[in-house]
Residue, then its C-alpha position, 0 to 999 in steps of 0.5 A: m545505465d548503471r545499477l543506481t540509475q536503474g533502481i531510481f528509474g524503476l522505483t519512481a516508475a512503480q510509484m507513479i504507476l501506483g498513483t493511477l490505481g484509483v482511476c482504474l478502480l473508479e472507472s471499472g465501476v466494480d465493488s471493492v471486494s470484486a476488484v480485489y478478487y480479480r486483481c488477485v486472480i489476474g495479478g497472481l497469474v502474472l506473478l506465477a509466470y514470473c516465479a516459474w521463469r525465475h525457477d522460484l516455484v519449487s522453493l515455495w514447497e520447501l519453506p518452513k511450516r512456520e514461515i508458510g503460516l506467517a505468509i498466509l497471515s500476511a496474505v489475509l492482512m494484505i487482502t484486508n488492506w486492499v479492500l479497505f483502501f479501495e473503500g477509502i478511495r470510493l468514500t473520500s477521493i484518490a488523493v485523500a485516501t492515498i495521503v491518509f494511507h501514508v501514516q502506515p510507517f508510524f503504525v509500523v514503529l508502534l507495532g514494533a514496540a508493542l509486538l516485537r518489544e523494540r525500543i522507541p527513541l524519544i524523538i519518534f514520539a515527536w515525529i508521530g505527533l507531527a504526522l498526526i498534525g499533518l494528517i489533520f491538515a491533509t484530511g481537511i476535516s474538523a473535530g466536529d466533522l469527526g463526530a458526524a456520521s458521513d461517508y467521508t468520515l467512514g472513508l477516513l476510518v477505513t483508510i486508516s484501518a487499511a494502513l494498520s493492516y499494511a503495517l502488520v504485513t510489514i511487521i510479519a515480513k520481517g520474520l520471513v527470512h526464506t521467502k522472496p518478496h515476489q513469492l510472498t506477493l504470489i502467496q498473497c494473491i493466491v490466498g486472496a483469490l481463494a478467500l474472496g472467491f467465497i464472498a460472492p464477488g461479481e460474476a465475470s459474465s456480468y461485466e462489460y468489456q470496458q470494465w474488464g479492461w480496467l480490471l486487467v490493468m489493475g491485475v497485470v500492471h498494478t499488481g504483477g508488473v508493479y511488484i516485479l518492478l518494485y522488488g527489482s529496484l529496491p536492492k539497488l538503492t540505499t535506504p534514504l533514497i528509497a524513503v524519499l522516492l516512496f513519496v512519489y506515490p502520493a504526489s502522483a495520486v494527487i496529480v492524477d486525481a486533479f487531472f481525471y476528476d478535478h479534485h484539487i487539494n487546498l494549500l492546507q492539505v498540501a501542507g499536511l502532506a508535506t508534514i507527513i512526508l517530513a515526519s515519515l522521513g524523520v522516522t525512516l532516516k532516524w533523524g535526531q535519535r539519541t535518547i532511548v526509552 
């Protein structure tokens, strides 16, 4: 199997596995903070072993202080993203939360302009507008619904907040030139375990064996395994191919939600997802970028 094929299979597998994350969360019956805490602890141990195997632990202590500070900040934002996203799944559905979360590339563009003073081509605003239309279709919510207090509306808001947090992680990652991706994920897990440990996560002894099974899958497979697979695949692929394959994740989540919980999205929501994908590809692949503002 050549390098390109390995990358395609690796990234596709990682995205398909991520699509099952919501099932583990819901079936565990564990609150979002506790789920993220144990995900960090278990996933962190897997990544610790992986970094040790790659002899990358020593180099962590040699990172510049500024980079360590940025890595810790990114960790706080990543953990915030995980907690908010899990709450979004609980309050809406796996499919809806995952689709809404995928507006984060547009936050990256806007934050890049606001924080890094990156110039935005005019066409980007058209793609963002198209993505917002797709988001409205995908959520299946009306203007009247937004004004009403409901768990579903709250779920949409926390999911969008999760996307914003992840976009900030992406922006920070641009400045981490000495930190390897798996090292950064390890730092995020360590910070998450330490920080959330003070917010009274559920006692380990209070969980049943079945719940521990789901938590172990989230930590070992969806954190340690997926990130190792993901970061091993990305260097083997071109940017356009990565941009397309990343949308295996929401497609997988939609299928999984329908299969396990009989949550079927309607045609309008499918159109919304397709619109978001189209707009995201337009931004990522720089379709039509000519005039600069």
